[in-house]
FINU-741398 format. One line per 5 residues: number of its first residue (from 1); their letters; for each residue x, y, z of C-alpha. Coordinates in Angstrom, 1 decimal. Layout:
<sites>
NUM> A> X Y Z  ...
</sites>
This chain:
<sites>
1> MNIEE> 106.5 -173.7 203.5  110.2 -174.5 203.4  112.0 -176.7 205.9  113.6 -173.9 207.9  110.2 -172.1 208.1
6> KIVNT> 108.5 -175.3 209.2  111.1 -175.8 212.0  110.9 -172.2 213.2  107.1 -172.2 213.2  107.0 -175.4 215.2
11> LKVIV> 109.5 -174.0 217.7  107.4 -170.9 218.1  104.3 -173.0 218.9  106.3 -175.1 221.4  107.8 -172.0 223.2
16> SNLYQ> 104.4 -170.5 223.4  102.7 -173.6 224.8  105.5 -174.6 227.2  106.4 -171.2 228.6  103.4 -169.0 227.8
21> IEPEE> 105.7 -166.7 225.8  104.8 -165.1 222.5  108.2 -165.1 220.7  109.1 -161.7 219.4  110.5 -161.4 215.9
26> GLVMV> 114.0 -162.8 215.7  113.9 -164.8 218.9  113.6 -168.2 217.2  116.4 -168.8 214.7  117.5 -171.9 212.8
31> EIPKE> 120.8 -172.2 211.0  122.7 -174.8 208.9  125.7 -176.0 210.9  129.1 -175.8 209.2  129.8 -179.4 210.0
36> NSNGD> 127.3 -182.1 209.0  128.2 -184.0 212.2  126.3 -181.2 214.1  123.0 -182.0 212.3  121.2 -180.8 209.2
41> YSTNI> 119.9 -177.8 211.2  120.5 -176.3 214.6  118.9 -173.7 216.9  120.1 -171.8 220.0  116.6 -171.1 221.3
46> AMRLT> 117.3 -172.8 224.6  120.2 -170.4 225.4  118.1 -167.4 224.2  115.4 -168.4 226.7  117.7 -168.8 229.6
51> KILRR> 117.6 -165.1 230.7  113.8 -165.0 230.2  113.1 -168.2 232.1  116.1 -168.0 234.5  116.7 -171.7 234.0
56> RPQEI> 119.6 -173.8 232.7  119.7 -174.0 228.9  120.2 -177.8 228.9  116.9 -178.3 230.9  115.0 -176.0 228.5
61> ASEIK> 116.6 -177.8 225.5  115.5 -181.2 226.8  111.9 -180.0 227.2  111.9 -178.5 223.7  113.5 -181.7 222.2
66> EELLK> 110.7 -183.9 223.7  108.0 -181.7 222.1  109.8 -181.4 218.8  109.9 -185.2 218.4  106.1 -185.2 218.9
71> RLDIV> 105.3 -182.4 216.5  107.9 -182.4 213.7  107.4 -185.4 211.4  110.3 -184.5 209.2  112.9 -185.1 212.0
76> SSIDI> 114.6 -188.4 212.4  116.7 -187.5 215.5  117.5 -184.6 217.7  120.6 -184.1 219.8  121.5 -181.6 222.5
81> AGPGF> 125.1 -180.3 222.3  127.4 -178.1 224.2  125.7 -175.4 226.3  122.3 -176.1 224.9  122.3 -176.2 221.1
86> INFWL> 119.5 -178.3 219.6  120.7 -180.2 216.5  118.3 -181.8 214.1  118.7 -184.6 211.6  116.0 -184.9 209.0
91> KKDAM> 114.4 -188.0 207.6  116.0 -189.3 204.5  113.4 -188.0 202.1  112.3 -184.9 204.0  115.0 -182.6 202.6
96> ANIIN> 114.7 -183.9 199.0  111.0 -183.1 198.9  112.0 -179.5 198.5  112.9 -180.4 194.9  109.3 -180.7 193.7
101> MIIDQ> 108.3 -177.5 195.5  111.0 -175.5 193.7  110.1 -177.0 190.4  106.4 -176.3 190.9  107.1 -172.6 191.9
106> GDAYG> 109.6 -171.9 189.2  110.3 -168.2 188.8  108.3 -167.6 192.0  110.6 -169.7 194.2  112.1 -167.5 196.9
111> SSDAG> 109.0 -165.4 197.3  107.4 -164.9 200.7  105.0 -162.6 202.6  107.7 -161.4 205.0  107.1 -157.8 204.0
116> KGLKV> 103.3 -158.2 204.6  102.6 -155.7 201.8  104.2 -152.8 203.5  104.1 -149.7 201.2  107.7 -148.7 200.7
121> LEEYV> 109.1 -145.7 198.7  112.7 -146.1 197.8  114.6 -143.1 196.5  118.1 -143.6 195.0  120.6 -142.2 192.5
126> SANPT> 118.9 -138.7 192.3  122.0 -137.3 190.6  121.8 -133.7 189.4  120.8 -133.5 185.7  124.0 -131.7 184.9
131> GPLHC> 126.2 -134.4 183.4  126.5 -138.1 182.7  126.3 -140.7 185.5  129.7 -141.9 186.6  131.1 -144.8 188.7
136> GHARG> 130.3 -142.9 191.9  126.6 -143.1 191.0  126.8 -146.7 189.7  127.1 -148.3 193.1  124.0 -146.7 194.6
141> ACWGD> 122.1 -147.2 191.4  122.4 -151.0 191.2  122.1 -151.3 195.0  118.8 -149.5 195.0  117.5 -151.5 192.1
146> SVARI> 118.5 -154.8 193.7  117.0 -153.8 197.0  113.7 -153.1 195.3  113.8 -156.5 193.5  114.6 -158.3 196.8
151> MKKAG> 112.0 -156.5 198.8  109.3 -157.2 196.2  110.3 -160.8 196.2  109.8 -160.8 200.0  106.3 -159.3 199.9
156> YDVTR> 106.9 -155.6 200.2  105.0 -153.1 198.0  107.9 -151.1 196.6  107.9 -148.0 194.5  111.3 -146.8 193.0
161> EYYIN> 111.6 -143.1 192.8  114.2 -140.7 191.3  114.2 -137.2 192.8  115.3 -134.6 190.2  117.3 -131.8 191.7
166> DAGAQ> 116.4 -129.3 189.0  115.7 -126.0 190.9  119.1 -125.0 192.3  122.1 -123.0 191.3  123.6 -126.0 189.5
171> ILNLG> 120.9 -125.8 186.8  121.6 -122.0 186.4  125.3 -122.8 185.9  124.4 -125.5 183.4  122.4 -123.0 181.4
176> KSLLG> 125.2 -120.5 181.4  127.8 -123.2 180.5  125.7 -124.3 177.6  125.1 -120.8 176.3  128.9 -120.2 176.4
181> RYREL> 129.6 -123.4 174.4  126.8 -122.6 172.0  128.3 -119.2 171.3  131.7 -120.8 170.9  130.4 -123.0 168.1
186> FGLEF> 129.5 -119.8 166.1  133.0 -118.3 166.7  131.7 -115.7 169.1  133.2 -114.6 172.4  132.0 -116.7 175.3
191> TLPED> 132.5 -117.0 179.0  132.0 -120.1 181.2  131.1 -119.7 184.9  133.9 -120.5 187.2  131.7 -123.1 189.0
196> GYHGP> 130.1 -124.2 185.7  130.3 -127.4 183.7  133.3 -127.7 181.4  133.0 -131.4 180.4  132.7 -132.8 176.9
201> DVIEI> 129.0 -133.7 177.5  128.2 -129.9 177.7  130.0 -129.4 174.3  128.0 -132.3 172.8  124.7 -130.9 174.0
206> AKQIK> 125.6 -127.4 172.7  126.3 -129.0 169.3  123.0 -130.9 169.5  121.1 -127.6 170.2  122.9 -125.9 167.3
211> EEYGD> 122.0 -128.7 164.9  118.3 -128.6 165.9  117.8 -124.8 166.4  120.5 -123.1 164.4  121.3 -119.6 165.5
216> KYLNM> 117.9 -119.1 167.2  119.4 -118.1 170.5  122.3 -115.8 169.4  120.3 -112.5 169.4  118.1 -113.4 172.3
221> PEEEA> 118.6 -111.4 175.6  121.1 -113.3 177.7  118.8 -113.8 180.6  116.1 -115.3 178.4  118.7 -117.4 176.5
226> VAQFM> 120.1 -118.8 179.8  116.6 -119.7 180.9  116.0 -121.6 177.6  119.3 -123.4 177.9  118.5 -124.4 181.5
231> DLGKK> 115.4 -126.2 180.3  117.0 -127.7 177.2  120.1 -128.8 179.1  118.1 -130.3 181.9  115.9 -132.2 179.6
236> LELDR> 118.8 -133.6 177.4  120.9 -134.5 180.5  118.0 -136.2 182.1  117.2 -138.1 179.0  120.7 -139.3 178.9
241> IKNDL> 120.5 -140.3 182.6  117.3 -142.3 182.0  118.9 -144.0 179.0  122.1 -144.9 180.9  120.1 -146.2 183.9
246> AYYGC> 118.0 -148.4 181.5  121.2 -149.6 179.9  122.3 -150.5 183.5  119.1 -152.5 184.1  117.7 -149.9 186.5
251> EFDSW> 114.1 -148.8 186.0  112.1 -146.3 188.0  108.4 -146.1 188.7  108.3 -142.4 189.6  110.3 -139.3 188.7
256> ISEKW> 109.7 -136.4 191.0  111.0 -132.9 190.2  112.1 -130.4 192.8  110.9 -127.7 190.5  107.5 -129.3 190.4
261> ILSQG> 107.4 -129.6 194.2  108.0 -125.8 194.3  105.5 -125.0 191.6  102.8 -126.9 193.4  103.3 -124.8 196.5
266> KVNDA> 104.3 -127.8 198.6  107.4 -126.0 199.9  105.5 -123.0 200.9  102.8 -125.2 202.5  105.5 -127.1 204.5
271> VNKMK> 107.0 -123.8 205.8  103.5 -122.5 206.8  102.6 -125.8 208.5  105.8 -125.7 210.5  105.1 -122.1 211.4
276> EMGLL> 101.6 -123.0 212.6  103.0 -125.8 214.7  105.5 -123.4 216.4  108.5 -125.2 215.0  110.1 -122.1 213.4
281> YENEG> 111.6 -118.8 214.7  113.2 -115.7 213.2  116.7 -114.6 213.8  118.8 -112.0 211.9  116.2 -111.9 209.1
286> ALWFA> 116.3 -115.6 208.5  113.6 -118.3 209.4  115.0 -121.1 211.5  113.8 -124.6 212.3  114.3 -125.5 216.0
291> SSKYG> 115.6 -128.9 214.9  117.9 -129.3 218.0  114.7 -130.0 220.0  114.1 -133.1 217.9  117.5 -134.8 217.8
296> DDKDR> 119.6 -132.6 215.5  122.9 -131.2 216.8  121.9 -127.6 216.0  119.0 -125.5 214.6  118.7 -125.1 210.8
301> VLVKS> 117.9 -122.2 208.5  114.9 -122.9 206.2  114.5 -119.4 204.6  117.6 -117.3 204.3  117.6 -113.5 205.0
306> DGYYT> 117.4 -112.9 201.2  114.1 -114.8 201.1  115.5 -117.9 199.3  115.0 -121.4 200.6  117.9 -123.5 201.8
311> YLTPD> 118.5 -126.9 200.3  116.8 -128.5 203.3  113.4 -126.8 202.8  112.2 -128.4 199.6  113.6 -131.7 200.8
316> IANHI> 111.4 -131.5 203.9  108.4 -130.7 201.6  109.3 -133.7 199.4  109.4 -136.1 202.4  106.0 -134.8 203.6
321> YKFER> 104.7 -135.5 200.2  106.0 -139.0 200.3  104.1 -139.7 203.5  101.0 -138.0 202.2  101.0 -140.4 199.3
326> GYQLL> 100.4 -143.3 201.8  103.9 -144.7 202.0  104.6 -146.4 205.3  108.4 -146.7 205.0  110.7 -144.3 203.2
331> VNIWG> 114.1 -145.6 202.2  116.8 -143.2 200.8  120.2 -144.1 199.5  122.5 -141.1 199.9  126.2 -140.6 199.4
336> ADHHG> 128.4 -141.0 202.6  129.0 -137.2 202.5  125.3 -136.8 203.5  125.8 -138.5 206.9  125.2 -135.2 208.8
341> YIPRM> 122.0 -134.6 206.8  120.2 -137.6 208.3  119.5 -136.3 211.8  118.1 -133.0 210.5  115.7 -134.8 208.1
346> KAAMK> 114.6 -137.2 210.8  114.2 -134.2 213.2  111.9 -132.5 210.7  109.8 -135.7 210.3  109.6 -136.1 214.1
351> ALGYD> 108.6 -132.5 214.6  105.9 -132.8 212.0  104.4 -135.8 213.7  105.8 -138.6 211.6  107.7 -141.6 213.1
356> PDNLQ> 111.3 -140.8 212.3  112.0 -144.6 212.3  109.8 -144.8 209.2  112.5 -142.8 207.3  115.6 -145.1 206.8
361> VDLCQ> 118.7 -143.8 205.1  121.4 -146.1 203.7  124.7 -144.4 203.1  126.8 -145.3 200.0  130.5 -145.2 200.6
366> MVRMV> 133.2 -144.3 198.1  134.3 -146.5 195.3  138.0 -146.7 194.1  138.5 -148.0 190.6  141.6 -150.1 190.5
371> ENGQE> 143.5 -151.5 187.4  146.6 -153.6 187.7  146.9 -152.6 191.4  146.8 -148.8 190.6  143.9 -146.4 191.2
376> VKMSK> 142.2 -145.2 188.0  140.3 -141.9 188.4  139.9 -140.7 184.8  138.4 -142.0 181.6  141.0 -142.8 178.9
381> RTGNA> 138.7 -141.4 176.3  137.7 -138.0 177.8  140.1 -137.4 180.7  137.2 -137.0 183.0  135.6 -139.4 185.5
386> ITLRE> 134.7 -142.8 184.1  131.1 -142.8 183.1  128.6 -145.5 183.9  128.2 -146.3 180.2  131.9 -146.5 179.6
391> LIDDI> 132.2 -148.9 182.6  129.5 -151.2 181.2  131.0 -151.2 177.7  134.4 -152.1 179.2  133.6 -154.9 181.6
396> GLDCA> 130.0 -155.8 180.8  126.7 -155.2 182.6  126.9 -158.4 184.8  130.3 -157.6 186.2  129.5 -154.0 186.8
401> RYFFL> 126.5 -154.8 188.9  127.8 -157.8 190.7  131.1 -156.2 191.8  129.2 -153.2 193.2  126.7 -155.4 195.0
406> SKALD> 129.2 -157.8 196.5  130.3 -155.6 199.4  128.1 -153.9 202.0  127.1 -150.5 200.9  128.5 -148.7 204.0
411> THLDF> 132.0 -150.1 203.4  134.6 -148.7 201.0  135.0 -150.7 197.8  138.0 -151.3 195.6  136.6 -152.2 192.2
416> DLTLA> 139.2 -154.4 190.5  138.8 -153.7 186.7  141.5 -156.2 185.8  139.7 -159.0 187.7  136.3 -157.9 186.2
421> RTQSN> 137.6 -158.4 182.7  138.9 -162.0 183.5  136.9 -164.9 182.2  137.9 -167.5 184.7  136.8 -168.8 188.1
426> DNPVY> 138.9 -166.1 189.7  136.2 -163.7 188.7  133.3 -164.3 191.1  130.6 -163.4 188.5  132.1 -165.8 186.0
431> YVQYA> 132.3 -168.5 188.7  128.6 -168.3 189.5  127.5 -168.0 185.9  129.7 -171.0 184.9  127.8 -173.0 187.5
436> YARIC> 124.5 -172.1 185.8  125.8 -172.9 182.4  127.2 -176.2 183.7  123.8 -177.1 185.1  122.1 -176.3 181.7
441> SVLKQ> 124.7 -178.5 180.0  124.1 -181.4 182.3  120.3 -181.2 181.8  120.7 -181.0 178.0  123.0 -184.1 178.0
446> AENGF> 120.2 -186.2 179.6  118.6 -188.0 176.7  115.2 -188.3 178.2  115.3 -185.5 180.7  114.1 -186.5 184.1
451> ERKDS> 110.9 -187.9 185.6  109.2 -186.2 188.5  109.0 -188.4 191.6  106.9 -188.2 194.8  110.1 -188.6 196.8
456> YSLLS> 113.9 -188.5 196.2  115.1 -190.9 198.8  118.3 -191.9 197.0  119.9 -188.4 197.5  122.0 -189.2 200.5
461> DPKEV> 125.5 -188.3 199.5  126.9 -185.5 201.7  127.5 -183.3 198.6  123.8 -183.8 197.6  122.6 -183.0 201.1
466> DLLKH> 124.8 -179.8 201.3  123.3 -178.7 198.0  119.8 -179.5 199.1  120.1 -177.7 202.3  121.4 -174.6 200.6
471> IASFT> 118.7 -174.4 197.9  116.1 -175.0 200.7  117.4 -171.9 202.5  116.9 -169.5 199.6  113.5 -168.1 200.7
476> DTVAD> 114.7 -167.3 204.2  117.9 -165.7 202.7  115.8 -163.4 200.5  113.6 -162.4 203.4  116.6 -161.6 205.6
481> SAINR> 118.2 -159.7 202.7  115.0 -157.7 202.3  114.7 -156.8 205.9  118.3 -155.6 206.1  118.4 -154.2 202.5
486> SPNKI> 121.5 -156.2 201.8  122.0 -157.5 198.3  125.5 -158.5 199.2  123.9 -161.4 201.2  122.4 -162.6 197.9
491> CNYVQ> 126.0 -162.4 196.4  127.3 -164.5 199.3  124.4 -167.0 198.7  125.1 -167.5 195.0  128.8 -167.9 195.6
496> KLATY> 128.1 -170.7 198.1  125.5 -172.2 195.8  127.9 -172.3 192.9  130.5 -173.9 195.2  128.1 -176.6 196.4
501> FHSFY> 127.0 -177.4 192.9  130.6 -177.6 191.5  131.5 -179.9 194.5  128.4 -182.1 193.8  129.2 -182.2 190.1
506> GACKI> 132.8 -183.3 190.8  131.8 -186.0 193.3  128.6 -187.5 192.0  128.1 -188.9 188.5  124.9 -187.4 187.3
511> NDKNN> 124.1 -189.0 184.0  124.8 -192.6 184.9  123.2 -195.1 182.5  124.1 -197.9 184.9  122.0 -196.3 187.7
516> PELSN> 119.0 -194.6 186.0  116.9 -194.1 189.2  119.7 -192.3 191.0  120.5 -190.3 187.8  116.9 -189.3 187.6
521> ERLAL> 116.9 -187.9 191.1  120.2 -186.1 190.6  118.8 -184.5 187.4  115.8 -183.3 189.4  118.2 -181.8 191.9
526> CEATR> 120.1 -180.1 189.1  116.8 -178.5 187.8  115.9 -177.3 191.3  119.4 -175.8 191.6  119.1 -174.1 188.2
531> ITLKN> 115.8 -172.5 189.2  117.2 -171.3 192.5  120.4 -169.9 190.9  118.5 -168.1 188.1  116.1 -166.5 190.6
536> ALYLL> 118.9 -165.4 192.8  120.8 -163.8 189.9  117.7 -162.0 188.8  117.6 -160.3 192.2  121.1 -158.9 191.5
541> GVSAP> 120.2 -157.9 188.0  122.7 -160.4 186.6  122.0 -162.7 183.7  122.0 -166.5 183.7  123.7 -167.6 180.5
546> EVMVK> 123.1 -171.2 179.4  126.5 -171.4 177.6  129.9 -170.1 178.6  133.5 -170.7 177.6  136.5 -170.5 179.9
551> ENEE> 139.6 -168.6 178.7  141.7 -171.8 178.6  139.0 -173.5 176.6  138.8 -171.0 173.8
</sites>
């Protein structure tokens, strides 16, 4: 149990005993004050209880303070400030004891049972298999991957799923586009559908098909040839997507195909179930879902007058299938243009008897690629949108992921390519990784390493205390980031951690032969910081290099 958790749990017991209140989640909170003069930790619980108890916060704070001094053995003093803040100062060695806990836990440090094993299915990316992934997909891809890592660390049972949209008109147009390019390679007349795919990737795939199959498809009836090219094109495009995602550090546990959902009769079953429940009605030859009764702004067509399903229908079937597989929370990452799609999907789940709150959708806002202050829309190589693989090859995997994760998903992002290529402290990724490399260098320079101690009572410098408090808060930060599905909070955490370490490094002599006991404790603090930083970077999918060189040192 870390220090913040210990304080929070003690406060919960006190509130329960003093006031016969079972504190709801989030009522009791502890934070690290910006100024050390306000304590090592602080809580506003007295002010939060004022409305409930209808008493002055200072009176409540005094009662809680008295109990805290009895129950919390790590506290040296407590002060009541302002309108009722309770500020804590810890005993000299209490904070430093976190060092051994971190060293003992190693890669597991930061883990918790905050998620209580909740079964979560997270669906993200799900780009149509009709072309390469581009920068628009890159943000949602690394965000979804990082969310999964963070939630697993916080005790959730997470499955990562990619939903393959392979049954719509876009796949038919892919097949027609490929057939046209294939015929072109033999010098024959060809046509490309107006809303088809004209990019270089289609030409590359057509060449690949020609090399493998020769002229096999030239004399085949066009309808049959298009069907063959639909399957070949989808497979090759999907293989490329899988390879690019792996290159980006994104792995998936499950790949679900819309075509498979249809072939298994799940869409038909969903429509029949909704009919039986009286959720559908006919109008002008189409079958409508009365979604406006369940929170949508208007009713939605599920089966058009020509008998074909709308886009919504297999999506409803897919979400039913998610719940049928035993998942308790469904998380989808969709593009911001799908904002209006959320209420209709939630309406469907509610109408079918599922809790709509168990379907959570995070919207991914647009990304603007910027170079030297100017927006960049096209790849210099192809003249098309910059692909994910081109971006990684240009600026590196770590920068690509970190820059996308550094801002909240629902905010617009200007991705500064010029800054991403910079190897200096101006680059936030480099700044953090340089802190890690510096820690590794300090530890290597210690001739005999460090000796583990039962306590680290010599670590009292303000820079040491700041660093200790920050590494002690890592587990709570991970849990909070998991609950809110906010990898950007981990980015903020590692930036602060790097700053605290660089300040500590500049102010405190670590390897001091004239003071071996203090050096030993400071080396142990370095090791605890190294573990924390490495674990945090893993949650972002960013590497922790042991050696780095600044531009001005090359």
